[in-house]
C-alpha positions as CSV (number, residue, x, y, z in Angstrom):
1,X,-0.5,-62.5,12.2
2,X,-3.1,-60.8,14.5
3,X,-2.7,-57.1,15.0
4,X,-3.5,-55.7,18.5
5,X,-4.2,-52.1,19.6
6,X,-0.6,-52.0,20.9
7,X,0.7,-52.8,17.4
8,X,-1.2,-49.9,15.7
9,X,0.8,-46.9,14.7
10,X,0.4,-43.7,12.7
11,X,1.6,-43.9,9.1
12,X,2.6,-40.9,7.0
13,X,0.4,-40.2,4.0
14,X,1.9,-38.2,1.2
15,X,0.5,-37.8,-2.3
16,X,2.7,-36.6,-5.1
17,X,3.2,-32.8,-5.3
18,X,0.7,-31.2,-7.7
19,X,2.0,-30.6,-11.2
20,X,-0.4,-27.8,-11.6
21,X,0.8,-24.3,-10.5
22,X,-1.2,-21.9,-8.4
23,X,-3.6,-19.4,-9.8
24,X,-2.7,-15.9,-8.8
25,X,-0.1,-13.1,-8.9
26,X,3.5,-14.1,-8.4
27,X,6.3,-11.6,-7.7
28,X,9.4,-12.0,-9.9
29,X,11.5,-9.5,-8.0
30,X,12.2,-5.8,-7.8
31,X,11.0,-4.0,-10.9
32,X,14.2,-1.9,-11.2
33,X,16.3,-5.0,-11.8
34,X,14.5,-5.5,-15.1
35,X,14.9,-1.9,-16.3
36,X,18.4,-2.0,-17.6
37,X,17.6,-2.2,-21.3
38,X,18.3,-5.9,-21.5
39,X,16.1,-9.0,-21.7
40,X,15.9,-11.1,-18.6
41,X,15.2,-14.9,-18.5
42,X,13.1,-16.3,-15.7
43,X,12.5,-20.0,-15.1
44,X,9.0,-20.3,-13.7
45,X,5.8,-22.4,-14.0
46,X,7.6,-25.2,-15.7
47,X,8.7,-23.0,-18.6
48,X,11.0,-20.1,-19.5
49,X,9.9,-16.5,-19.6
50,X,11.6,-13.3,-20.9
51,X,11.1,-9.9,-19.3
52,X,12.0,-6.7,-21.1
53,X,11.2,-3.0,-20.9
54,X,9.6,-1.1,-23.8
55,X,11.7,2.0,-24.7
56,X,8.8,4.3,-25.4
57,X,6.8,4.0,-22.2
58,X,9.1,2.1,-19.9
59,X,6.5,-0.7,-19.5
60,X,7.8,-4.1,-18.4
61,X,6.6,-7.0,-20.6
62,X,6.6,-10.7,-20.0
63,X,6.5,-13.2,-22.8
64,X,7.3,-16.9,-23.4
65,X,11.1,-17.0,-23.8
66,X,11.3,-19.2,-27.0
67,X,10.6,-17.6,-30.4
68,X,7.7,-19.2,-32.3
69,X,9.7,-19.0,-35.5
70,X,12.5,-21.5,-34.9
71,X,12.8,-21.7,-31.2
72,X,15.5,-19.1,-30.5
73,X,15.8,-17.9,-26.9
74,X,14.5,-14.3,-26.8
75,X,16.3,-13.8,-23.5
76,X,19.6,-14.0,-25.4
77,X,18.3,-11.4,-27.9
78,X,18.2,-7.6,-27.9
79,X,15.7,-5.0,-27.0
80,X,15.0,-2.9,-30.1
81,X,12.5,-0.1,-29.4
82,X,9.4,-1.6,-27.9
83,X,10.2,-5.1,-29.1
84,X,12.4,-8.0,-28.2
85,X,14.5,-9.3,-31.2
86,X,15.4,-13.0,-31.4
87,X,19.1,-13.6,-31.7
88,X,18.5,-16.4,-34.3
89,X,16.7,-14.6,-37.2
90,X,15.9,-11.2,-35.7
91,X,12.1,-11.8,-35.6
92,X,10.8,-9.1,-33.3
93,X,8.0,-9.4,-30.7
94,X,6.1,-6.7,-29.0
95,X,4.8,-6.7,-25.4
96,X,1.4,-7.8,-26.6
97,X,2.9,-11.0,-28.0
98,X,2.5,-10.0,-31.7
99,X,5.4,-10.2,-34.1
100,X,6.2,-6.6,-35.0
101,X,8.7,-7.2,-37.8
102,X,10.9,-9.6,-39.8
103,X,13.6,-7.5,-41.4
104,X,14.3,-10.0,-44.2
105,X,10.6,-10.8,-45.0
106,X,8.0,-9.1,-47.1
107,X,5.3,-9.4,-44.5
108,X,4.6,-10.8,-41.0
109,X,2.4,-14.0,-41.0
110,X,-1.0,-13.1,-39.6
111,X,-0.8,-15.9,-37.0
112,X,2.6,-14.7,-35.7
113,X,1.8,-14.4,-32.0
114,X,3.4,-15.7,-28.9
115,X,2.1,-16.1,-25.4
116,X,2.1,-12.9,-23.3
117,X,1.8,-12.9,-19.6
118,X,-0.2,-10.3,-17.6
119,X,2.3,-8.2,-15.8
120,X,1.9,-5.5,-13.1
121,X,4.2,-3.2,-11.3
122,X,3.3,-2.6,-7.7
123,X,5.2,-1.7,-4.5
124,X,8.3,-1.2,-6.8
125,X,8.1,-4.9,-7.7
126,X,7.1,-6.9,-10.8
127,X,4.3,-9.4,-10.7
128,X,3.1,-11.9,-13.3
129,X,-0.3,-13.5,-13.3
130,X,-0.6,-17.3,-13.7
131,X,-3.8,-19.3,-14.3
132,X,-4.0,-22.7,-16.0
133,X,-7.5,-21.7,-17.2
134,X,-6.2,-18.5,-18.8
135,X,-8.3,-16.1,-16.9
136,X,-7.5,-12.4,-16.5
137,X,-6.8,-11.0,-13.0
138,X,-9.6,-9.1,-11.2
139,X,-9.6,-6.5,-8.5
140,X,-10.8,-9.1,-6.0
141,X,-7.4,-10.8,-6.2
142,X,-5.1,-7.9,-6.6
143,X,-2.0,-7.1,-4.6
144,X,-2.5,-4.2,-2.2
145,X,-0.3,-1.1,-2.4
146,X,2.0,-0.6,0.5
147,X,2.0,2.9,2.0
148,X,5.5,4.5,2.1
149,X,7.1,2.7,-0.8
150,X,9.4,5.1,-2.6
151,X,8.9,7.9,-0.1
152,X,11.6,9.7,1.8
153,X,10.2,8.4,5.1
154,X,11.2,4.8,4.3
155,X,14.4,3.1,3.1
156,X,14.5,1.3,-0.2
157,X,13.8,-2.4,-0.4
158,X,16.5,-4.8,0.4
159,X,16.1,-8.0,-1.7
160,X,17.3,-11.5,-1.6
161,X,16.4,-14.8,-3.2
162,X,17.0,-18.5,-2.5
163,X,16.4,-21.4,-4.9
164,X,14.8,-24.2,-2.9
165,X,15.2,-27.6,-4.6
166,X,13.4,-30.8,-3.8
167,X,10.5,-29.1,-2.0
168,X,7.0,-27.9,-2.9
169,X,6.2,-24.3,-2.0
170,X,3.3,-25.5,0.3
171,X,6.0,-26.0,2.9
172,X,6.5,-22.3,3.3
173,X,2.7,-21.7,3.5
174,X,2.4,-24.1,6.4
175,X,4.5,-21.6,8.5
176,X,1.4,-19.3,8.6
177,X,-0.1,-21.5,11.4
178,X,3.1,-23.0,12.9
179,X,3.4,-21.1,16.2
180,X,5.8,-23.6,17.9
181,X,8.5,-23.6,15.2
182,X,9.3,-19.9,15.9
183,X,10.7,-21.0,19.3
184,X,12.5,-24.1,18.2
185,X,13.8,-23.1,14.8
186,X,14.0,-19.3,14.9
187,X,14.7,-18.7,18.6
188,X,11.8,-16.4,19.0
189,X,9.3,-16.5,22.0
190,X,5.7,-16.2,20.8
191,X,3.3,-15.0,23.5
192,X,0.3,-14.4,21.3
193,X,-0.7,-16.2,18.0
194,X,-3.8,-15.9,15.9
195,X,-4.8,-16.8,12.4
196,X,-7.5,-15.3,10.2
197,X,-8.4,-16.7,6.7
198,X,-11.0,-15.1,4.4
199,X,-11.3,-15.2,0.6
200,X,-7.9,-15.1,-1.0
201,X,-6.2,-13.7,2.2
202,X,-4.6,-15.7,5.0
203,X,-3.3,-13.8,8.1
204,X,-1.1,-14.5,11.0
205,X,-0.9,-12.1,14.0
206,X,1.9,-12.8,16.4
207,X,3.5,-11.0,19.4
208,X,6.9,-12.2,20.6
209,X,9.7,-11.3,23.0
210,X,13.4,-12.3,23.0
211,X,14.6,-15.6,24.5
212,X,16.9,-14.9,27.5
213,X,19.2,-17.8,26.5
214,X,20.0,-16.3,23.1
215,X,22.7,-13.7,22.5
216,X,21.6,-11.6,19.6
217,X,24.2,-9.5,17.8
218,X,22.2,-6.4,17.1
219,X,23.0,-2.8,17.8
220,X,19.5,-2.2,19.0
221,X,19.4,-5.4,21.1
222,X,17.3,-4.9,24.2
223,X,16.3,-7.7,26.6
224,X,13.0,-5.9,27.3
225,X,12.2,-5.5,23.6
226,X,9.0,-6.9,22.0
227,X,7.8,-7.5,18.5
228,X,4.3,-7.2,17.0
229,X,3.7,-8.8,13.6
230,X,0.7,-8.8,11.3
231,X,1.4,-10.9,8.2
232,X,-1.0,-11.5,5.4
233,X,-0.7,-13.7,2.3
234,X,-2.5,-12.0,-0.6
235,X,-3.1,-15.0,-2.9
236,X,-0.9,-18.1,-3.0
237,X,2.5,-16.6,-2.9
238,X,2.9,-13.0,-1.7
239,X,3.0,-12.1,2.0
240,X,3.2,-8.6,3.5
241,X,4.3,-8.6,7.1
242,X,3.9,-5.4,9.0
243,X,6.3,-5.5,12.0
244,X,6.6,-3.1,14.9
245,X,9.6,-3.4,17.2
246,X,9.8,-1.8,20.6
247,X,13.4,-1.5,21.7
248,X,15.8,1.0,23.3
249,X,13.0,3.4,23.7
250,X,12.4,3.5,20.0
251,X,9.5,2.2,17.9
252,X,10.8,0.7,14.7
253,X,8.4,0.0,11.9
254,X,9.4,-2.5,9.2
255,X,7.6,-4.0,6.2
256,X,8.8,-7.5,5.3
257,X,8.0,-9.1,2.0
258,X,8.0,-12.9,1.9
259,X,7.1,-14.3,-1.6
260,X,7.9,-17.1,-4.0
261,X,7.2,-18.5,-7.4
262,X,7.4,-22.1,-8.6
263,X,10.1,-23.3,-10.9
264,X,8.7,-26.8,-11.1
265,X,6.5,-29.1,-9.0
266,X,9.5,-29.7,-6.6
267,X,11.5,-26.5,-6.7
268,X,10.7,-22.8,-6.1
269,X,12.4,-19.4,-5.8
270,X,12.0,-17.9,-2.3
271,X,12.4,-14.1,-2.2
272,X,12.3,-11.7,0.6
273,X,13.0,-8.0,1.2
274,X,12.5,-5.4,3.9
275,X,12.1,-1.6,4.1
276,X,12.3,0.3,7.4
277,X,10.7,3.5,8.4
278,X,13.4,6.0,9.3
279,X,13.6,6.9,12.9
280,X,13.3,10.7,13.4
281,X,16.8,12.1,13.6
282,X,18.5,9.0,12.3
283,X,20.9,9.6,9.5
284,X,20.1,8.1,6.0
285,X,23.1,5.8,6.2
286,X,22.1,4.5,9.7
287,X,18.6,3.9,8.5
288,X,19.8,1.9,5.5
289,X,22.1,0.0,7.7
290,X,19.2,-0.9,10.0
291,X,17.2,-2.2,7.1
292,X,20.1,-4.2,5.8
293,X,20.7,-5.7,9.3
294,X,17.1,-6.6,9.6
295,X,17.1,-8.2,6.2
296,X,20.2,-10.2,7.2
297,X,18.5,-11.5,10.2
298,X,15.5,-12.5,8.1
299,X,17.9,-14.3,5.7
300,X,19.2,-16.4,8.6
301,X,15.6,-17.3,9.5
302,X,14.7,-18.4,6.0
303,X,17.9,-20.4,5.8
304,X,16.9,-22.2,9.0
305,X,13.6,-23.1,7.4
306,X,15.3,-24.3,4.2
307,X,17.5,-26.6,6.2
308,X,14.4,-28.2,7.8
309,X,12.7,-28.6,4.4
310,X,15.8,-30.3,2.9
311,X,15.5,-33.2,5.4
312,X,11.8,-33.5,6.2
313,X,9.2,-35.5,4.2
314,X,6.0,-34.1,2.9
315,X,3.1,-35.2,5.1
316,X,-0.6,-34.9,4.1
317,X,-1.9,-36.2,7.4
318,X,0.1,-34.4,10.1
319,X,-0.6,-35.6,13.6
320,X,-1.4,-32.5,15.6
321,X,-1.8,-31.3,19.2
322,X,-4.2,-28.5,20.2
323,X,-1.4,-25.9,20.1
324,X,-0.3,-26.8,16.6
325,X,-2.7,-24.4,14.9
326,X,-5.3,-24.9,12.1
327,X,-3.0,-26.7,9.6
328,X,-5.8,-28.5,7.8
329,X,-7.9,-25.3,7.6
330,X,-5.0,-23.5,6.1
331,X,-4.4,-26.2,3.5
332,X,-8.1,-26.0,2.5
333,X,-7.7,-22.3,2.1
334,X,-4.5,-22.8,0.0
335,X,-6.3,-25.4,-2.2
336,X,-8.5,-22.7,-3.8
337,X,-5.5,-21.7,-5.9
338,X,-5.0,-25.2,-7.3
339,X,-8.5,-26.0,-8.6
340,X,-10.6,-24.4,-11.4
341,X,-12.4,-21.3,-10.3
342,X,-15.8,-23.1,-10.6
343,X,-14.5,-25.8,-8.2
344,X,-13.7,-23.3,-5.4
345,X,-15.9,-24.2,-2.4
346,X,-17.1,-22.1,0.5
347,X,-15.0,-24.0,3.0
348,X,-11.9,-22.8,1.2
349,X,-12.9,-19.1,1.3
350,X,-15.3,-18.6,4.3
351,X,-13.9,-16.5,7.1
352,X,-12.1,-18.6,9.7
353,X,-10.4,-17.4,12.9
354,X,-8.3,-19.4,15.4
355,X,-6.3,-18.1,18.4
356,X,-3.9,-20.5,20.0
357,X,-3.8,-20.7,23.8
358,X,-0.1,-20.2,24.4
359,X,-0.3,-20.6,28.2
360,X,1.1,-24.2,28.2
361,X,3.7,-23.3,25.6
362,X,4.9,-20.2,27.5
363,X,5.2,-22.1,30.8
364,X,7.2,-24.9,29.1
365,X,9.5,-22.5,27.2
366,X,10.2,-20.4,30.3
367,X,11.3,-23.5,32.1
368,X,13.5,-24.6,29.2
369,X,15.1,-21.2,28.9
370,X,15.8,-21.0,32.7
371,X,17.4,-24.5,32.5
372,X,19.6,-23.5,29.6
373,X,20.8,-20.4,31.5
374,X,21.4,-22.3,34.6
375,X,23.5,-24.9,32.7
376,X,25.4,-22.2,30.8
377,X,23.8,-23.1,27.5
378,X,23.5,-19.6,26.0
379,X,23.5,-19.7,22.2
380,X,25.1,-17.0,20.1
381,X,23.1,-16.2,16.9
382,X,25.1,-13.1,16.0
383,X,24.6,-12.2,12.4
C-alpha cells in the first residue's frame, strides 16, 4: 500500500518511565509530625525508610527501615534514647547507621551498620537526600530558607498529601511551562507568563486575573483582584511559590510549597502547604482561616491535575504550538537529575529564558468567557 502525504499522521512516542530516581533533596513532610517520640515508616525511592528523633539532641534521623540482623521492620520498633530498637530481637541502631547495642550479646559485630540517609530540617520541614551515586549534598544544591517561617508575622504551615498512582512525577514538572492549562483546568486567566531555567533551579513567573464566568466562593473574592506568582523549583522536587494577591484593598502575601517524592517508577506522593502573612489588624483566628481556605483552594487545583494525569498517556514527543511554552527545554533541565553528575551537560544547566506572548490567548479567552456569560454558563467552583 502506498502512503501519501494525506495519510501521514503524528504518532505518540513514549518510553518506559525511568526506574532511576532523581538526585536531590526531597521533602518528606512537616518536621513536627516526626517528633512524637515514635518511629515513622516512609515508602520512598522503591524502598522503605524509618524516621525517628534522637532524645538527647532532638535530631531527626532517617535509616533503611529493615534491620540488617534478621529483617525486622524498625518502623514497628521503639525509640530508645538516641537509637531505634528493632521489635524482632531489640538490636539498636543509631542515627549514624551503626548498631549501638544488642542486649543479649557480648559484643556488637564490627560490620553492624545499616544505610543512613542524609537528612536536613529546613523551613520547618524534613528533607532527605537521594543520589544513586551516593554523593553527599553540597551548598550549590541546597534548599533556600524561607523568610518568615516560625515568626509571629506568618501563620503556621497547612499541609496536605496525595498519593498519585500510575503516573511518573515528571507530569507535575511539566506544569512549570504549561500556561494554557491554568485557564482550562484551574479556571485562572493568565495575562503574563515567563520561564527562567538556570543550574538546578527552574522558575515560572505568572500574573493572572479571575475569570468573569466563574463564581468563586471566597470571603475575599473581588472581581477586580489580581495575582502575581513567582514559583521556583529548587532541584527536582521542591517548589517555593511566592504569591501576592491584590483584593478588597488588601495585599495578601502567601508562600505555597509544592513538592513530591517518588514511591516507585509509576507512583509518587504529592505534598503541598501554605502559610499566609497576617494582614495588619487581622485576628489570629481569621489569619489561620485565610491560610486554611487558600490551602483548600490549592487542594482543589491539585485534584484537578490528578484527574487529568489519571486518564492521559505519557508523551515524549508532544506536538506544540508557539504558545505552549518551552516543554522540551524544561525536560532537558529536568534530565540533569536523572543522569550521573559527570554526564550533566551545559544544555541542561545553562540559563534559559522564555516569555510567552499571551496576546492571542487572552483575546480567545475573553471571547470564550463573554460567550459563556451570554449563554448563562457561569460555573460555581465554591470550595
